[in-house]
C-alpha positions in Angstrom: -39.5 36.3 188.2 -37.1 38.8 186.6 -37.8 40.4 183.2 -35.4 38.2 181.8 -36.5 34.9 183.4 -40.1 36.0 182.6 -39.2 36.4 178.7 -36.9 33.4 178.6 -40.2 31.3 179.8 -42.3 32.8 176.9 -39.7 32.0 174.3 -39.5 28.5 175.6 -43.3 27.8 175.7 -43.2 28.8 171.9 -40.3 26.8 170.8 -41.4 23.6 172.5 -44.2 23.6 170.0 -41.5 23.8 167.2 -39.3 20.8 168.4 -42.2 18.6 169.1 -43.6 19.2 165.6 -40.1 18.3 164.0 -39.9 15.2 165.8 -43.3 14.1 165.6 -43.9 14.9 161.9 -40.2 15.0 160.3 -38.1 12.7 162.7 -37.2 10.3 160.0 -35.8 12.8 157.3 -32.3 12.4 156.6 -30.3 15.7 157.3 -26.9 14.5 156.5 -24.7 11.6 155.5 -21.3 10.3 157.4 -18.1 9.2 155.5 -15.5 7.1 156.7 -13.1 10.1 157.1 -15.6 11.9 159.5 -16.0 8.9 161.3 -12.3 8.2 161.9 -11.5 12.1 161.8 -13.3 13.4 165.0 -16.8 13.7 163.4 -16.0 16.9 161.8 -18.6 18.6 159.9 -21.4 15.8 160.5 -24.7 17.8 161.3 -25.7 16.0 164.5 -26.5 18.8 166.9 -29.1 21.5 167.5 -28.4 25.0 169.1 -30.2 28.2 168.3 -27.6 30.2 170.4 -24.9 30.7 167.7 -24.0 29.6 164.2 -20.7 29.8 162.5 -21.3 30.9 158.7 -18.3 30.3 156.5 -18.6 33.7 155.0 -19.9 36.1 157.7 -18.4 34.5 160.8 -20.1 34.0 164.2 -23.6 34.7 164.6 -25.3 35.2 167.8 -29.1 34.3 167.4 -29.0 35.7 163.9 -26.8 38.6 164.6 -23.4 38.8 162.9 -20.8 40.0 165.5 -20.5 43.4 164.3 -24.4 44.0 164.6 -24.1 42.5 168.2 -21.5 45.2 169.1 -23.5 48.0 167.5 -26.9 47.0 168.9 -26.3 45.9 172.5 -26.3 48.5 175.1 -23.0 50.0 176.3 -21.9 51.5 179.4 -21.4 55.2 179.2 -18.3 56.1 177.4 -17.4 52.6 176.5 -16.7 51.2 173.0 -17.9 47.7 173.9 -21.2 46.6 175.2 -22.4 45.3 178.4 -21.6 41.5 178.6 -24.6 41.1 180.6 -26.6 42.3 177.4 -25.1 39.7 175.7 -26.3 37.0 178.0 -29.9 38.3 177.7 -29.4 38.2 173.7 -28.3 34.5 173.8 -31.2 33.3 176.2 -33.9 35.2 174.3 -32.9 36.1 170.9 -33.8 39.6 171.6 -31.5 42.8 172.0 -32.2 43.9 175.3 -33.1 47.6 176.3 -31.0 49.8 178.6 -33.6 49.2 181.2 -33.4 45.5 180.9 -29.7 45.4 180.9 -29.6 47.5 184.0 -32.1 45.1 185.8 -29.9 42.1 184.8 -26.8 44.0 186.0 -28.6 44.1 189.6 -29.3 40.6 189.4 -25.7 39.4 188.7 -24.7 41.7 191.6 -27.1 39.8 193.9 -25.7 36.6 192.6 -21.8 37.0 192.8 -21.4 36.1 196.6 -18.6 33.3 196.5 -18.9 31.1 199.3 -15.5 31.3 201.4 -15.0 27.5 200.8 -14.2 28.2 197.2 -11.4 30.9 198.0 -10.0 28.0 200.4 -10.0 25.5 197.5 -8.1 28.0 195.2 -5.7 28.8 198.0 -4.8 25.3 198.6 -3.4 24.8 195.3 0.4 25.2 194.9 1.5 28.6 193.4 2.9 27.0 190.6 -0.3 25.1 189.6 -2.0 25.8 186.2 -4.7 28.3 186.3 -7.0 26.0 184.4 -6.8 23.5 187.0 -7.5 25.9 189.7 -10.5 27.4 187.8 -12.0 23.7 187.1 -11.6 22.8 190.5 -13.1 26.3 192.2 -16.4 25.5 189.7 -16.6 22.1 190.7 -16.4 23.1 194.5 -19.6 25.3 194.1 -21.6 22.1 192.9 -22.8 21.8 196.3 -24.9 25.1 195.7 -26.9 23.5 193.0 -30.7 24.4 192.9 -31.3 21.8 190.1 -30.0 18.9 192.3 -32.1 19.9 195.3 -35.4 20.2 193.0 -34.5 17.0 191.0 -34.2 14.9 194.3 -37.6 16.6 195.5 -39.4 15.2 192.3 -39.8 18.2 190.0 -41.2 18.0 186.5 -39.2 17.4 183.4 -41.0 20.7 182.1 -39.3 22.7 185.1 -35.7 21.4 184.7 -35.0 24.8 182.9 -35.9 27.0 185.8 -33.4 25.7 188.4 -31.0 25.1 185.6 -31.5 29.0 184.7 -30.7 29.7 188.6 -27.6 27.8 188.5 -26.0 28.9 185.3 -26.9 32.7 186.1 -25.3 32.2 189.7 -22.3 30.5 188.2 -21.8 33.2 185.4 -22.1 36.0 187.9 -19.2 34.3 190.1 -16.9 33.2 187.2 -15.2 36.8 186.9 -14.4 36.9 190.8 -13.0 33.5 190.6 -10.7 34.2 187.6 -9.5 37.5 188.9 -8.7 35.9 192.1 -6.7 33.3 190.7 -4.8 35.8 188.5 -4.0 37.9 191.5 -3.2 34.6 193.8 -0.5 33.5 190.9 0.9 36.3 189.5 0.0 39.4 191.6 -0.3 38.6 195.1 0.4 42.4 196.1 -3.2 43.0 194.6 -4.7 41.1 197.4 -8.3 39.9 197.3 -10.0 42.7 195.3 -13.7 42.6 196.0 -16.0 43.9 193.2 -17.1 47.6 192.8 -20.8 47.7 193.3 -21.1 50.5 190.7 -19.5 48.7 188.0 -20.8 46.2 185.2 -19.3 42.6 185.0 -16.5 43.6 182.3 -15.7 46.8 184.3 -15.4 44.7 187.4 -13.2 42.3 186.0 -10.6 44.9 185.2 -10.9 46.4 188.3 -10.4 43.3 190.4 -7.3 42.3 188.0 -5.9 45.7 188.9 -6.3 47.1 185.2 -7.1 50.6 184.6 -9.0 51.7 181.5 -9.4 50.6 178.6 -9.0 47.1 180.0 -12.7 47.1 180.8 -13.4 47.2 177.3 -10.9 44.7 176.6 -12.7 42.4 179.1 -16.3 43.1 177.6 -14.7 42.5 174.0 -12.7 39.3 175.0 -16.0 37.8 176.8 -18.3 38.7 174.1 -16.0 37.2 171.0 -15.3 34.1 172.9 -18.8 33.4 174.2 -19.6 30.4 171.9 -18.8 28.8 168.6 -21.8 26.5 167.8 -22.0 23.3 169.7 -19.4 21.2 167.7 -16.2 22.6 169.2 -14.7 20.6 172.1 -15.5 23.0 175.1 -19.1 23.5 174.2 -19.6 19.9 173.0 -18.2 18.8 176.3 -20.6 21.0 178.2 -23.6 19.9 176.2 -22.4 16.1 176.3 -22.1 16.2 180.3 -25.1 18.3 180.9 -27.1 15.7 178.7 -26.9 13.0 181.4 -28.5 15.7 183.9 -25.4 16.7 185.7 -25.9 19.9 187.0 -24.1 23.0 185.3 -20.9 23.0 187.7 -20.3 19.5 186.5 -20.9 20.6 182.9 -18.8 24.0 183.4 -15.9 22.1 184.8 -15.7 19.6 182.1 -16.1 22.3 179.6 -13.0 24.2 181.2 -11.1 21.0 181.0 -11.7 20.5 177.3 -10.8 24.0 176.8 -7.4 23.5 178.4 -6.1 21.2 175.6 -3.3 22.3 173.2 -5.6 21.8 170.1 -8.5 23.9 171.5 -8.0 26.8 173.9 -4.2 27.4 173.6 -3.8 28.7 169.9 -3.6 32.4 170.9 -0.6 31.4 173.2 1.1 29.7 170.1 0.6 32.9 168.2 2.3 35.2 170.9 5.2 32.8 171.0 5.6 32.9 167.1 5.4 36.5 167.0 7.9 37.1 169.8 10.3 34.7 168.1 9.8 36.7 165.0 10.5 39.9 166.8 13.8 38.3 168.3 14.9 37.2 164.8 14.4 40.8 163.2 16.2 42.2 166.4 13.2 44.2 167.4 13.1 46.1 164.1 9.6 46.1 162.4 10.2 44.4 158.9 9.6 45.9 155.6 7.0 44.2 153.6 10.0 42.3 151.6 11.6 41.2 154.8 8.2 39.8 156.0 7.3 37.9 152.9 10.8 36.3 153.2 10.3 35.1 156.7 6.7 33.9 155.9 8.1 31.6 152.9 11.0 30.5 154.9 8.5 29.4 157.7 6.3 27.7 155.1 9.2 25.9 153.2 10.4 24.4 156.5 7.1 22.6 156.8 5.8 24.8 159.3 2.6 26.7 159.6 1.8 30.4 160.3 -0.1 30.3 163.6 -3.2 32.1 163.6 -4.2 31.8 160.0 -6.9 29.5 158.6 -10.0 28.1 160.1 -11.7 24.8 159.9 -15.1 26.5 158.7 -14.5 30.2 158.1 -13.7 31.1 154.6 -12.8 34.7 155.1 -11.0 37.0 157.8 -12.6 36.0 161.1 -14.9 39.0 162.5 -13.5 38.2 165.9 -10.1 39.0 164.4 -11.5 42.5 162.6 -13.1 43.5 166.0 -9.7 43.3 167.9 -7.9 44.8 165.0 -10.0 47.8 165.1 -9.5 48.0 168.8 -5.8 48.0 168.4 -5.9 50.6 165.6 -7.5 52.8 167.8 -5.9 51.9 171.3 -2.5 50.6 170.4 -1.3 51.4 167.1 2.4 51.8 168.3 2.8 48.6 170.0 5.2 46.4 168.5 3.8 43.2 168.5 0.6 44.7 167.0 2.9 46.4 164.1 4.2 42.6 163.5 0.5 41.5 163.4 -0.4 44.3 161.0 2.6 43.3 158.8 1.5 39.6 158.7 -1.9 40.6 157.6 -0.5 42.6 154.8 1.3 39.7 153.4 0.3 36.4 154.8 -3.2 35.8 152.9 -1.6 36.4 149.3 1.3 34.0 150.1 -1.0 31.3 151.5 -3.2 31.7 148.5 -0.1 31.6 146.2 1.1 28.3 148.1 -2.4 26.9 147.5 -2.5 24.5 150.4 -4.7 26.4 152.7 -8.5 26.5 152.5 -8.8 29.7 154.4 -5.7 32.0 154.1 -7.2 34.5 156.4 -6.5 35.3 160.1 -8.7 33.9 163.0 -9.5 35.0 166.3 -6.1 33.8 167.9 -4.0 36.0 165.5 -4.7 39.1 167.5 -6.0 38.1 171.1 -2.8 37.3 173.0 -1.2 40.5 171.5 -4.1 42.5 173.0 -3.6 41.0 176.5 0.1 41.3 176.4 -0.1 45.0 175.8 -2.2 45.6 178.8 0.1 43.6 181.2 -1.4 40.0 181.2 1.8 38.5 180.0 1.1 35.1 181.5 0.2 32.7 179.0 -1.4 30.2 180.9 -3.9 32.8 182.0 -5.4 33.5 178.7 -7.4 30.3 178.6 -9.1 31.4 181.9 -10.3 34.5 180.0 -11.6 32.2 177.2 -13.5 30.2 179.9 -15.2 32.9 181.2 -16.6 34.3 178.1 -17.2 30.4 176.6 -19.3 30.0 179.7 -21.8 32.3 178.6 -22.9 30.3 175.3 -22.4 27.2 177.0 -24.7 27.8 179.8 -27.3 29.3 177.7 -27.2 26.2 175.5 -27.6 24.1 178.6 -30.7 26.0 179.8 -32.3 25.7 176.4 -31.4 22.0 176.2 -33.3 21.3 179.6 -36.1 23.6 178.3 -36.7 21.4 175.0 -36.1 18.1 176.6 -33.1 17.1 174.6 -32.1 13.5 175.3 -28.8 12.1 176.7 -26.2 12.2 174.0 -25.3 8.6 173.0 -23.8 8.3 169.5 -23.3 4.7 168.2 -19.6 3.4 167.6 -18.4 1.0 164.7 -15.3 -1.2 164.9 -12.4 -0.8 162.3 -13.5 -4.2 160.8 -17.0 -3.0 160.3 -15.7 0.1 158.6 -13.6 -2.4 156.2 -16.6 -4.5 155.6 -18.9 -1.2 154.8 -16.2 0.0 152.0 -15.5 -3.7 150.7 -11.8 -4.0 151.9 -12.2 -7.3 153.4 -13.8 -8.7 150.2 -11.2 -7.4 147.9 -8.4 -8.7 150.2 -10.2 -12.3 150.2 -10.5 -12.1 146.1 -6.8 -11.4 146.0 -5.7 -14.2 148.1 
């Protein structure tokens, strides 16, 4: 086995003992309560899922395996001359909880290169879509078409032990992750830049560098790719895309089914499309200002006018975070270094200086700070990726690292088929005494 797989197996053996002990000795201990509003309101905030891959801390932001995002970006090995780490290193960290060495990342890079050959029929599937198709529909279908390559399905039909489910799942997940950037870049070129043709990966480049190369983008877009994939890798297990991947995989569907489902969840306008809405709003603001960078007072007036119309400031606020999203900060620092004179970034910068104080004064927002979406579309636009619909494909590639790492661990620890229990509205009313009160009134 590879160094990563060997290390992962050791971690699995250790972790199985912890999970077994928790279930056996503390399985009846109550860890949360459920309110009516949570049951009706999408189960928000209910503690009912377990993942060790990432955790969203309200005050520190996303933590990958206990490391804050700044720590991850500082500690993971980087390509020579790059500001952003290898995405391959993040995969190692998510699976093992350890920061990989340079040698371990180099080995994983070679492993990814050996796995990234995409069968020709996948290109045929992509080419069969009309040129005006949504890229997320194409990506989902392309991933689904790879299902015939599943190692897990072959081993399962032969009757493998449950204790070995993780092994073939690891093979499938790593194969898929290695192929996702090639598929994404091919979709981009097919829909928006057919003149690029079918650009094959450069054997000397890492995953992020190759994605930029296949997209036809010059430096520092390789760092943009690394940054984008890393900051979008995961977000606990409860968000729609991560939860959908976990839910489908819990039935022992292979990772191709689960990842395709994850992509479909991410395509919804309430989940993966927020950065598009931010960009549209910024461009509308720019048009209204006649292209002029507004003064602080002008920006304050525009923000107040927007709020007084009952509208929101897109890119601000978060269901969990209570501070500036570190993923926003990472992108802001990148912009300050690489595109400080970009007009749209100047608008983002101007908003950052006035919006939090205004939202605090208004008193309605639990979190007046910017989130990841406030900046991400601006970065892509600056480097020529101006097609809104494609942004969620980029999100999907990054999110797949976290979701697939989770699925490997779900199989390793033998997590059960997910099956929450539903209640009827009548039952809820009985629980809170509504029917009894109505009967007394009558």
